[in-house]
C-alpha beads as a LAMMPS data file, in Angstrom:
LAMMPS data file: protein, C-alpha beads

308 atoms
307 bonds

1 atom types
1 bond types

-500.0 500.0 xlo xhi
-500.0 500.0 ylo yhi
-500.0 500.0 zlo zhi

Masses

1 110.0

Atoms # bond

1 1 1 -185.612 -460.136 -15.451
2 1 1 -185.516 -457.848 -18.887
3 1 1 -182.771 -458.204 -20.676
4 1 1 -182.449 -454.801 -22.500
5 1 1 -179.597 -452.896 -24.726
6 1 1 -179.265 -449.465 -24.967
7 1 1 -176.957 -448.383 -27.748
8 1 1 -175.214 -444.985 -27.133
9 1 1 -175.239 -446.116 -23.202
10 1 1 -172.286 -443.736 -23.650
11 1 1 -174.350 -440.076 -24.731
12 1 1 -175.597 -437.742 -23.015
13 1 1 -178.508 -439.545 -23.535
14 1 1 -177.811 -442.777 -22.508
15 1 1 -176.664 -442.631 -19.673
16 1 1 -179.654 -440.804 -18.280
17 1 1 -181.485 -444.061 -19.958
18 1 1 -179.000 -446.289 -18.136
19 1 1 -179.788 -445.296 -14.795
20 1 1 -183.617 -445.134 -15.210
21 1 1 -183.737 -448.969 -16.248
22 1 1 -181.701 -450.194 -13.244
23 1 1 -183.687 -448.436 -11.096
24 1 1 -186.808 -449.747 -12.172
25 1 1 -184.949 -453.307 -12.647
26 1 1 -184.031 -454.392 -15.627
27 1 1 -181.061 -455.763 -16.588
28 1 1 -179.341 -453.729 -18.852
29 1 1 -176.287 -454.100 -21.375
30 1 1 -174.852 -451.044 -22.256
31 1 1 -172.629 -450.240 -25.329
32 1 1 -170.975 -447.813 -27.387
33 1 1 -167.591 -447.253 -29.395
34 1 1 -166.507 -445.921 -25.958
35 1 1 -166.197 -447.143 -22.517
36 1 1 -167.276 -444.469 -19.851
37 1 1 -165.974 -444.121 -16.561
38 1 1 -169.156 -443.828 -14.079
39 1 1 -170.438 -447.595 -15.019
40 1 1 -167.220 -448.982 -13.561
41 1 1 -169.090 -448.766 -10.122
42 1 1 -172.474 -450.018 -11.322
43 1 1 -174.254 -453.606 -10.090
44 1 1 -173.915 -456.473 -11.430
45 1 1 -177.196 -455.733 -13.358
46 1 1 -175.318 -453.637 -15.936
47 1 1 -173.326 -454.769 -18.822
48 1 1 -170.934 -452.464 -20.950
49 1 1 -170.004 -453.910 -23.769
50 1 1 -167.434 -452.042 -27.028
51 1 1 -169.368 -451.871 -29.798
52 1 1 -169.365 -449.822 -33.363
53 1 1 -172.849 -450.942 -34.479
54 1 1 -171.628 -449.902 -37.748
55 1 1 -169.963 -453.582 -37.656
56 1 1 -173.603 -455.347 -38.562
57 1 1 -171.965 -458.693 -37.253
58 1 1 -171.232 -456.959 -33.456
59 1 1 -174.803 -455.971 -34.116
60 1 1 -175.951 -459.415 -34.539
61 1 1 -174.005 -460.139 -31.144
62 1 1 -175.337 -457.129 -29.180
63 1 1 -178.871 -458.293 -30.245
64 1 1 -178.544 -461.459 -29.127
65 1 1 -180.108 -462.631 -26.061
66 1 1 -181.680 -459.277 -25.038
67 1 1 -185.542 -458.736 -24.530
68 1 1 -185.943 -454.884 -26.349
69 1 1 -183.165 -453.128 -27.490
70 1 1 -183.368 -449.237 -27.397
71 1 1 -181.539 -447.772 -30.627
72 1 1 -179.833 -443.961 -29.074
73 1 1 -176.620 -444.504 -30.772
74 1 1 -175.952 -441.221 -33.111
75 1 1 -173.799 -439.423 -35.031
76 1 1 -173.737 -435.744 -33.075
77 1 1 -172.004 -432.803 -34.539
78 1 1 -172.717 -428.749 -34.615
79 1 1 -175.073 -427.611 -37.684
80 1 1 -172.505 -426.177 -39.517
81 1 1 -170.419 -429.510 -39.986
82 1 1 -174.187 -431.252 -41.062
83 1 1 -174.173 -428.311 -43.876
84 1 1 -170.290 -428.492 -44.772
85 1 1 -169.451 -432.405 -44.027
86 1 1 -173.570 -434.242 -44.315
87 1 1 -172.068 -436.645 -45.162
88 1 1 -169.871 -437.514 -41.842
89 1 1 -173.482 -438.011 -40.478
90 1 1 -175.782 -439.714 -44.110
91 1 1 -173.667 -442.960 -44.050
92 1 1 -172.874 -443.632 -40.410
93 1 1 -176.195 -443.224 -39.120
94 1 1 -177.764 -444.822 -41.530
95 1 1 -175.403 -447.286 -41.573
96 1 1 -176.287 -448.325 -37.935
97 1 1 -179.361 -447.796 -37.522
98 1 1 -180.314 -449.978 -40.157
99 1 1 -177.299 -452.853 -39.041
100 1 1 -178.789 -452.393 -35.848
101 1 1 -182.599 -453.144 -36.585
102 1 1 -181.871 -455.977 -38.737
103 1 1 -180.284 -457.523 -35.732
104 1 1 -183.052 -456.993 -33.492
105 1 1 -185.332 -458.334 -35.749
106 1 1 -183.509 -461.329 -36.671
107 1 1 -182.729 -461.484 -32.603
108 1 1 -186.390 -461.709 -32.210
109 1 1 -186.946 -458.662 -29.502
110 1 1 -189.765 -458.171 -27.765
111 1 1 -189.291 -454.345 -28.647
112 1 1 -187.628 -451.899 -30.552
113 1 1 -187.427 -448.143 -29.589
114 1 1 -185.746 -446.173 -31.897
115 1 1 -184.695 -442.608 -31.174
116 1 1 -185.522 -440.143 -34.947
117 1 1 -185.510 -436.860 -34.143
118 1 1 -186.749 -433.144 -35.248
119 1 1 -185.225 -432.661 -38.270
120 1 1 -187.637 -435.427 -40.281
121 1 1 -189.940 -432.070 -40.259
122 1 1 -190.343 -429.596 -42.658
123 1 1 -191.040 -425.729 -41.432
124 1 1 -194.311 -425.591 -39.843
125 1 1 -195.825 -423.174 -36.591
126 1 1 -196.496 -426.914 -34.815
127 1 1 -194.366 -430.531 -35.855
128 1 1 -197.726 -432.827 -35.900
129 1 1 -196.106 -436.492 -36.685
130 1 1 -199.193 -437.377 -38.970
131 1 1 -197.506 -434.511 -40.855
132 1 1 -193.926 -436.494 -41.756
133 1 1 -194.790 -438.025 -44.543
134 1 1 -196.858 -435.667 -46.234
135 1 1 -193.238 -433.038 -46.562
136 1 1 -189.706 -433.490 -47.382
137 1 1 -187.031 -432.439 -44.586
138 1 1 -186.144 -428.783 -44.294
139 1 1 -183.191 -427.769 -46.254
140 1 1 -180.938 -426.755 -43.305
141 1 1 -181.675 -430.656 -42.249
142 1 1 -181.737 -432.184 -45.622
143 1 1 -179.440 -435.247 -44.706
144 1 1 -179.697 -435.541 -41.157
145 1 1 -183.110 -435.577 -41.383
146 1 1 -183.788 -437.891 -44.060
147 1 1 -181.552 -441.134 -42.485
148 1 1 -183.637 -440.690 -39.804
149 1 1 -186.892 -440.972 -41.826
150 1 1 -184.652 -443.922 -43.120
151 1 1 -184.616 -446.082 -39.911
152 1 1 -188.057 -444.876 -39.548
153 1 1 -189.106 -446.629 -42.830
154 1 1 -187.083 -449.895 -42.794
155 1 1 -189.330 -450.441 -39.234
156 1 1 -192.661 -449.298 -41.411
157 1 1 -190.911 -452.038 -44.478
158 1 1 -190.924 -455.267 -41.036
159 1 1 -194.606 -454.185 -40.339
160 1 1 -195.328 -455.179 -43.839
161 1 1 -193.299 -457.324 -44.290
162 1 1 -192.963 -459.459 -42.000
163 1 1 -196.133 -458.836 -39.573
164 1 1 -193.746 -456.808 -37.284
165 1 1 -195.847 -454.108 -34.997
166 1 1 -193.358 -454.738 -31.735
167 1 1 -191.648 -450.977 -31.978
168 1 1 -191.726 -447.283 -30.938
169 1 1 -190.785 -444.109 -32.959
170 1 1 -189.608 -441.481 -30.636
171 1 1 -188.826 -437.839 -32.391
172 1 1 -187.161 -435.537 -29.754
173 1 1 -186.858 -431.997 -30.279
174 1 1 -183.352 -430.126 -29.775
175 1 1 -181.931 -431.831 -26.840
176 1 1 -179.228 -430.439 -25.064
177 1 1 -178.421 -431.678 -21.094
178 1 1 -174.868 -431.897 -18.819
179 1 1 -172.975 -434.787 -20.468
180 1 1 -173.171 -432.465 -24.175
181 1 1 -170.315 -431.552 -26.507
182 1 1 -168.305 -429.263 -25.275
183 1 1 -165.987 -429.101 -28.361
184 1 1 -165.692 -427.699 -31.990
185 1 1 -168.725 -429.478 -32.444
186 1 1 -170.818 -427.952 -29.426
187 1 1 -175.055 -427.625 -29.914
188 1 1 -175.951 -424.571 -30.017
189 1 1 -176.584 -424.856 -25.235
190 1 1 -174.035 -426.049 -24.363
191 1 1 -171.748 -423.883 -27.646
192 1 1 -173.362 -421.061 -25.255
193 1 1 -172.280 -422.189 -21.764
194 1 1 -168.820 -422.424 -22.687
195 1 1 -168.401 -419.316 -25.214
196 1 1 -169.416 -417.396 -21.970
197 1 1 -167.786 -419.301 -19.791
198 1 1 -164.366 -418.479 -21.416
199 1 1 -164.779 -415.319 -23.830
200 1 1 -164.795 -411.169 -23.208
201 1 1 -168.022 -411.016 -24.883
202 1 1 -170.749 -414.057 -26.593
203 1 1 -170.943 -414.313 -29.625
204 1 1 -174.928 -415.577 -30.679
205 1 1 -175.201 -417.281 -34.486
206 1 1 -177.374 -415.071 -36.838
207 1 1 -179.309 -411.968 -35.282
208 1 1 -181.217 -414.765 -32.509
209 1 1 -185.003 -414.552 -33.463
210 1 1 -184.780 -418.141 -34.438
211 1 1 -187.661 -419.807 -32.082
212 1 1 -186.953 -423.463 -31.103
213 1 1 -188.913 -426.449 -28.402
214 1 1 -185.761 -427.353 -26.554
215 1 1 -185.792 -430.788 -24.216
216 1 1 -183.070 -432.144 -21.657
217 1 1 -181.711 -435.284 -22.119
218 1 1 -183.093 -436.815 -18.566
219 1 1 -186.966 -436.111 -20.363
220 1 1 -186.275 -437.786 -23.216
221 1 1 -184.764 -440.677 -21.702
222 1 1 -188.063 -440.493 -19.770
223 1 1 -190.019 -440.890 -22.956
224 1 1 -188.481 -443.723 -24.509
225 1 1 -188.750 -445.431 -21.451
226 1 1 -192.500 -444.832 -21.571
227 1 1 -193.025 -445.303 -24.796
228 1 1 -191.056 -449.123 -24.475
229 1 1 -193.324 -449.375 -21.479
230 1 1 -196.958 -448.575 -22.744
231 1 1 -196.040 -450.323 -26.229
232 1 1 -196.360 -446.629 -28.177
233 1 1 -197.058 -448.584 -31.340
234 1 1 -197.413 -444.470 -32.754
235 1 1 -194.496 -442.224 -33.444
236 1 1 -194.426 -439.545 -30.872
237 1 1 -192.914 -435.995 -30.193
238 1 1 -190.898 -435.618 -27.512
239 1 1 -190.558 -431.876 -27.305
240 1 1 -191.889 -428.985 -24.616
241 1 1 -193.659 -427.658 -26.886
242 1 1 -192.983 -423.932 -25.826
243 1 1 -191.147 -421.923 -28.701
244 1 1 -187.926 -420.302 -26.717
245 1 1 -185.492 -417.700 -28.892
246 1 1 -182.431 -417.820 -29.147
247 1 1 -181.222 -414.700 -27.761
248 1 1 -183.613 -415.322 -24.118
249 1 1 -181.110 -418.567 -24.330
250 1 1 -178.262 -416.159 -24.713
251 1 1 -179.241 -413.858 -21.910
252 1 1 -179.129 -416.001 -19.420
253 1 1 -175.823 -417.632 -19.659
254 1 1 -175.226 -414.005 -20.283
255 1 1 -177.037 -412.845 -16.988
256 1 1 -175.234 -415.374 -15.264
257 1 1 -171.481 -414.934 -16.461
258 1 1 -171.813 -411.571 -16.844
259 1 1 -171.088 -410.379 -20.322
260 1 1 -172.346 -408.806 -23.327
261 1 1 -174.439 -410.768 -25.994
262 1 1 -172.663 -410.358 -29.995
263 1 1 -175.159 -411.200 -32.803
264 1 1 -172.877 -412.900 -35.672
265 1 1 -174.776 -411.795 -38.969
266 1 1 -172.494 -413.092 -41.581
267 1 1 -173.887 -416.512 -39.531
268 1 1 -176.896 -417.887 -40.717
269 1 1 -180.347 -418.321 -38.585
270 1 1 -181.752 -421.389 -39.594
271 1 1 -185.231 -422.083 -39.589
272 1 1 -187.452 -419.494 -37.967
273 1 1 -189.495 -421.184 -35.866
274 1 1 -189.236 -425.383 -34.782
275 1 1 -192.050 -426.448 -32.433
276 1 1 -193.124 -429.535 -31.854
277 1 1 -196.869 -430.267 -30.777
278 1 1 -197.613 -432.310 -28.433
279 1 1 -200.808 -433.242 -27.799
280 1 1 -200.271 -436.863 -28.969
281 1 1 -196.802 -437.250 -25.866
282 1 1 -199.372 -435.526 -23.078
283 1 1 -202.031 -437.937 -24.312
284 1 1 -199.616 -440.747 -22.795
285 1 1 -199.068 -439.346 -19.311
286 1 1 -195.768 -437.470 -21.166
287 1 1 -194.326 -434.039 -19.975
288 1 1 -190.917 -432.775 -19.323
289 1 1 -190.445 -432.401 -15.148
290 1 1 -186.797 -430.477 -16.024
291 1 1 -187.920 -426.811 -17.217
292 1 1 -185.165 -424.722 -19.239
293 1 1 -183.800 -422.847 -16.959
294 1 1 -183.324 -425.906 -14.755
295 1 1 -182.203 -427.237 -17.447
296 1 1 -179.490 -424.125 -17.633
297 1 1 -178.412 -423.748 -14.587
298 1 1 -177.649 -427.744 -14.781
299 1 1 -175.419 -427.268 -17.588
300 1 1 -174.292 -424.704 -16.198
301 1 1 -172.528 -426.083 -13.313
302 1 1 -171.668 -429.504 -14.741
303 1 1 -169.735 -427.374 -17.225
304 1 1 -167.774 -425.385 -14.198
305 1 1 -167.071 -428.866 -12.314
306 1 1 -165.079 -430.033 -15.725
307 1 1 -162.850 -427.165 -15.553
308 1 1 -161.870 -427.542 -12.283

Bonds

1 1 1 2
2 1 2 3
3 1 3 4
4 1 4 5
5 1 5 6
6 1 6 7
7 1 7 8
8 1 8 9
9 1 9 10
10 1 10 11
11 1 11 12
12 1 12 13
13 1 13 14
14 1 14 15
15 1 15 16
16 1 16 17
17 1 17 18
18 1 18 19
19 1 19 20
20 1 20 21
21 1 21 22
22 1 22 23
23 1 23 24
24 1 24 25
25 1 25 26
26 1 26 27
27 1 27 28
28 1 28 29
29 1 29 30
30 1 30 31
31 1 31 32
32 1 32 33
33 1 33 34
34 1 34 35
35 1 35 36
36 1 36 37
37 1 37 38
38 1 38 39
39 1 39 40
40 1 40 41
41 1 41 42
42 1 42 43
43 1 43 44
44 1 44 45
45 1 45 46
46 1 46 47
47 1 47 48
48 1 48 49
49 1 49 50
50 1 50 51
51 1 51 52
52 1 52 53
53 1 53 54
54 1 54 55
55 1 55 56
56 1 56 57
57 1 57 58
58 1 58 59
59 1 59 60
60 1 60 61
61 1 61 62
62 1 62 63
63 1 63 64
64 1 64 65
65 1 65 66
66 1 66 67
67 1 67 68
68 1 68 69
69 1 69 70
70 1 70 71
71 1 71 72
72 1 72 73
73 1 73 74
74 1 74 75
75 1 75 76
76 1 76 77
77 1 77 78
78 1 78 79
79 1 79 80
80 1 80 81
81 1 81 82
82 1 82 83
83 1 83 84
84 1 84 85
85 1 85 86
86 1 86 87
87 1 87 88
88 1 88 89
89 1 89 90
90 1 90 91
91 1 91 92
92 1 92 93
93 1 93 94
94 1 94 95
95 1 95 96
96 1 96 97
97 1 97 98
98 1 98 99
99 1 99 100
100 1 100 101
101 1 101 102
102 1 102 103
103 1 103 104
104 1 104 105
105 1 105 106
106 1 106 107
107 1 107 108
108 1 108 109
109 1 109 110
110 1 110 111
111 1 111 112
112 1 112 113
113 1 113 114
114 1 114 115
115 1 115 116
116 1 116 117
117 1 117 118
118 1 118 119
119 1 119 120
120 1 120 121
121 1 121 122
122 1 122 123
123 1 123 124
124 1 124 125
125 1 125 126
126 1 126 127
127 1 127 128
128 1 128 129
129 1 129 130
130 1 130 131
131 1 131 132
132 1 132 133
133 1 133 134
134 1 134 135
135 1 135 136
136 1 136 137
137 1 137 138
138 1 138 139
139 1 139 140
140 1 140 141
141 1 141 142
142 1 142 143
143 1 143 144
144 1 144 145
145 1 145 146
146 1 146 147
147 1 147 148
148 1 148 149
149 1 149 150
150 1 150 151
151 1 151 152
152 1 152 153
153 1 153 154
154 1 154 155
155 1 155 156
156 1 156 157
157 1 157 158
158 1 158 159
159 1 159 160
160 1 160 161
161 1 161 162
162 1 162 163
163 1 163 164
164 1 164 165
165 1 165 166
166 1 166 167
167 1 167 168
168 1 168 169
169 1 169 170
170 1 170 171
171 1 171 172
172 1 172 173
173 1 173 174
174 1 174 175
175 1 175 176
176 1 176 177
177 1 177 178
178 1 178 179
179 1 179 180
180 1 180 181
181 1 181 182
182 1 182 183
183 1 183 184
184 1 184 185
185 1 185 186
186 1 186 187
187 1 187 188
188 1 188 189
189 1 189 190
190 1 190 191
191 1 191 192
192 1 192 193
193 1 193 194
194 1 194 195
195 1 195 196
196 1 196 197
197 1 197 198
198 1 198 199
199 1 199 200
200 1 200 201
201 1 201 202
202 1 202 203
203 1 203 204
204 1 204 205
205 1 205 206
206 1 206 207
207 1 207 208
208 1 208 209
209 1 209 210
210 1 210 211
211 1 211 212
212 1 212 213
213 1 213 214
214 1 214 215
215 1 215 216
216 1 216 217
217 1 217 218
218 1 218 219
219 1 219 220
220 1 220 221
221 1 221 222
222 1 222 223
223 1 223 224
224 1 224 225
225 1 225 226
226 1 226 227
227 1 227 228
228 1 228 229
229 1 229 230
230 1 230 231
231 1 231 232
232 1 232 233
233 1 233 234
234 1 234 235
235 1 235 236
236 1 236 237
237 1 237 238
238 1 238 239
239 1 239 240
240 1 240 241
241 1 241 242
242 1 242 243
243 1 243 244
244 1 244 245
245 1 245 246
246 1 246 247
247 1 247 248
248 1 248 249
249 1 249 250
250 1 250 251
251 1 251 252
252 1 252 253
253 1 253 254
254 1 254 255
255 1 255 256
256 1 256 257
257 1 257 258
258 1 258 259
259 1 259 260
260 1 260 261
261 1 261 262
262 1 262 263
263 1 263 264
264 1 264 265
265 1 265 266
266 1 266 267
267 1 267 268
268 1 268 269
269 1 269 270
270 1 270 271
271 1 271 272
272 1 272 273
273 1 273 274
274 1 274 275
275 1 275 276
276 1 276 277
277 1 277 278
278 1 278 279
279 1 279 280
280 1 280 281
281 1 281 282
282 1 282 283
283 1 283 284
284 1 284 285
285 1 285 286
286 1 286 287
287 1 287 288
288 1 288 289
289 1 289 290
290 1 290 291
291 1 291 292
292 1 292 293
293 1 293 294
294 1 294 295
295 1 295 296
296 1 296 297
297 1 297 298
298 1 298 299
299 1 299 300
300 1 300 301
301 1 301 302
302 1 302 303
303 1 303 304
304 1 304 305
305 1 305 306
306 1 306 307
307 1 307 308
């Protein structure tokens, strides 16, 4: 039985990935810095181990005796925190990416999947995979974009130094889903749902005109699994390829809760447009299955269930 290590197993993407891998008949070892109670009832083909990936020795232990590593763990937070407190992201992410990749190499795993980000791209009408190293990340993603690029570069380093080509790189668009963070570090959709539920007015940063590409966490997990099972050795985007304005998302949430929208023009818009070119992923048969309206309804239902 193939043994798969999933880092960030208690996170938004990790939970879906654990379920999918178990459905496929794999043995799954999940790890995270916190335990999720949902795993208490899981089958004997699932094992959970606490693990801080900033600890290299712990990474070596986790990567031993597994066939595949899905590196999904990351540091999640808001654009505001990323801009004002970038080292909360940069140093921990640099450590965990470097530690886990090196541990997987030493552990001689058969395959390694690295979860990068849309933040590695420079602003453009569409983000195409082969353009990354011709440009620099957006100034709005300077630190997060560069640290994810370093994770990609490390795998290229392994290929040059050791002749290893046993890895996939996926670059998800803006991820959302029902296991999102609804605290102070909420990302845009989770934040709007929380505000719509609790406030008289739905406050939106900026003027709502920026265009974004969103992908549900379930589809990200599906793309990660596909990249491994198809042994894809070139970076692939995971997104919809379709743009939606922030104000359109706000309208969906505001309509659901019967709230008025207030645009806070003192807050920045960020990049005007961030869209994935999905030509390469589509050529491998990847198409998102959760459309945005359905995904937002799911996250609203989930958030409301947490308030009961």
